[in-house]
N, C-alpha and C positions, 0 to 999 in steps of 0.2 A: 504494500500500500504506500502510495506517494503522499507526502505532506505538501499541501498546496496552500498558497496564500489565500486568506479569506476573500480579498477583493477579486481575485481571479475566479474563485469558486462562485462568487455572486454573479460575476459577468457571464460565466458559462451557464449558470442556472437561468438567468434572465434570457439569454439567447435561446435556450431550449424552450422556455415558456412562451417566448414570442413566436417561435416556430410552430407551436401548437395553438396559436392565437389566444393565449391567456389574456384576460382583460384587466385593465387598470393595475398594471404592475407598479408596485411601490417598494423601494429599498430604504430601510431605516438603519442608520448606524446607531446601534444601541450600546456599543462598547463603552461609551462615556457615562452611561446611566444605569448599567446593569452588568453583572458578572455572568448572566445566562449565556450570552453569545456576543459576537462582534456585530453581526448583521441579521436582520430579518428581511426576507423577501416575501412580500405579500401580493397575491394576485387572486383574481376571480375567474370562475368557470361558469359555463352555461348549464351544465348538468353533471350528475355523478360520473357518467362515462367520460365526459370532457375532463373532469378533474383527474380521473385516473390516467387518462392519456397524457396530460400535462406532467403528472408525477412520474410516469414511466419515461417520458422524454428527458426529463431532468436527470433521473437516475442513469439512463443509458448514456447521456452525454458526459456525465461525471465519471462513469465507469470507463469510458473511452480515454479519459485522462488519468486513469489509475486511482481514482478516488474510491475509497471503500463504500460499502453499503451503509446507508443512513439508518437511524432508528425511525421507524414508520408508525404513524398512528392514523386512524380514521379511514383507512383505505377501503374497508368493506362498504361502509355507507357513503363515503366520499362527499359528505356535507362540509367537512373541514379536514383536509389531508395535511398532515404535518410530516415533513422530512427533516430530521435533525442530523446535521453534519458536524455538530459540536460548535464550531465558531460561527456557523451560518445555519439558521433555521428557516425553512421554507414553509409558508402557509398558503394552501390552495383552498379557497373558500367558494361555496355557493353564495350568490349575491345576498340572500336573506341572512345567512350566518355571518357574513362579513359585516353587514350593517349592525347586527345584534352585538357582536363581540368588539367591533370597532377598535382594533389593535392600534391603528394610527393615533387615535385619541388617547387610548390607555398608555401608550408609549409616547405621549406628546412632547416630552423633553428630548426625545431622540431626534437626531438630524436626518431629514429626508435627503438622500443623495441621488444625483443623476447617474454617476458612474463611480463606483468605489475605486476603480483603477486610477482615477484622476486626483484622488485625495492623497 
């Protein structure tokens, strides 16, 4: 297993999510406000099937770059799929769940970043 910079991991995950047409992709740099992770990648999907396809695409792309398997939650119902890569946690929501949990507000002190590679 290869150790990869969190910013690179985020960029690869965002590219994979974009490739599956994930909606409203947001990257939060939570490293300054939490010890949970360095980044959250948050995106929305249109359906459980779409959420699983986004998650699979992200996992496949990261495996191609020798990143190990993440801890996965929520894959069966796919209302909120979580892929935990340690320094980067990816959240794939159905629209209703994203509005309900509102992680962007919950982590309001975190910086929203355009590209973690430029930081």
